[in-house]
C-alpha positions, 0 to 999 in steps of 0.5 A: 880344531881343538874339538869339542864334538867328534865323530871318526867312520862312524857307522850304524847296521840294522840287520841288512839296512845301513842307517848310518854310514862312515860318518866323520866330523868335528864341532869346536867351542862355541859352534852352532853345527846345523845337522840337516837331512830329509826324515829318515835320513840317519839324523836322529841315530847319529844323535843317538850314538853321540849320546851312547844311547845306540852303540856304533856298528863301526867308529867312535864318538868322542865329547871332548877328548873322551870316547862315548860308552858305557865306563864314560860316566863323567862326560855326561855332566856337561851335556845337555839332550833332546832326542825326539819326542820330550819326555815328562811325566804327564802327572807332574806339573812343569816346575815338579818335572824340572825339580825331578830333573834337577835333583837327577842331575844332582844340582843343589841350587833350586833357583835354577828351576825358576831361572829355566822356566823364565829363559824358556818362557815357561813361568805361566806354565809353572802349575800346569801338568805336563800332560795337559800342555800344547806341543810347543811347551812341551818342547820347550819343556823338553829344551828347559830340562837339556839346560837345567844343568848349565851344560857345555855342550847341547845335543838338540834332535829337532829342537824346533818341533812343534813351536810357532814363529814367536818360539822359534825366534825365541829359541834362536836367540837363546842359543846365540846368545849360550854360544856366542856370549857363553861358549856352548856347543851346539849339535842340532838336527832339523829338517828346516833348512832356512831355519838351521842358515840362521842359527848355525856357524856350520852345516852338515848334509846328511842324506840316505845315512852319509854326510854329503856335504858341510858348509860354514855360514859364511859361505853358504850365500855363496853357493846359492844359484841366482838368476835375473828375471826380465820382463818387456812388452814385447818378451819375444823380442827382449828374449831374442834381444838377450840370447843375441847378446850372449846371455842364454835365457829362457822363459820361466812359468811366468812367462817372463825372462830368465837368465842365469848368465854370469855377467847378466846377474853380476851387471843387472843395470848393463842388461837394462841399459841394452835392452833399451838401446834395443828398443825393449826396455824392461818393465820389470828386472829382478835379480833373485835368489834361490831359496834354500829348499831348492838348493838343499834338494839340488845337493841331494838330486846331484849325489843321486845322480 
């Protein structure tokens, strides 16, 4: 992979606490990498090391082919970022905040402020003081600042924080457009697996400071466990028929019959015909997929043993 972002055996220790342990990953041009984990798992610390805000105790971070460090100022010209709570001057308006940031970034085109406000649906709030914004609009302002100089790389810590469902969808579509149409590389952390799964091309799971799993988006569905849920008027008889046929089944919390037997999951129509032949026709038969959050917790639990 011709990596745009690379972490090589990166660790961060605070006295006796190891916040991040030996993380290595690579992200290519135009990828959206979803970095997921529970609160306190090391997501923000990893992002701060990548942005040069925190010095690793071990290992190195790279943007393009350049090592992140105090000497390499030029790499930040192509990077936009959002870390933790977005900062703004509370007594300045949205437009004034963006104009200040434009000048700090050395962006000469003043129309870029209006462009990014339109992009983030902030035009209606252009003259509102930043300190009076809702949490969601303050987050939009933070993302607008990250996008103002049209970066090639976005590094974002929990970008969906505070956004309502409509805002989450709008930001998702914006990021997908930037990655697929503009070739922008996006590294974003989140604890919202369901949202990350909708947008990312690849997902990394961090737990207790360690990168415990990486999954490509197109492989993700195949990792979710599936089960066949069956109901019948005579549940006991139907359960017995399922088990006699070798489809190991149990009653779930609702009292319905549930099996994860591979053949049953792949051929529910055969199961229906079989139960009819056994005199217990199903009144309900559905193939259900593991919820994303349940998968996430299963991965973590397996790691913890």
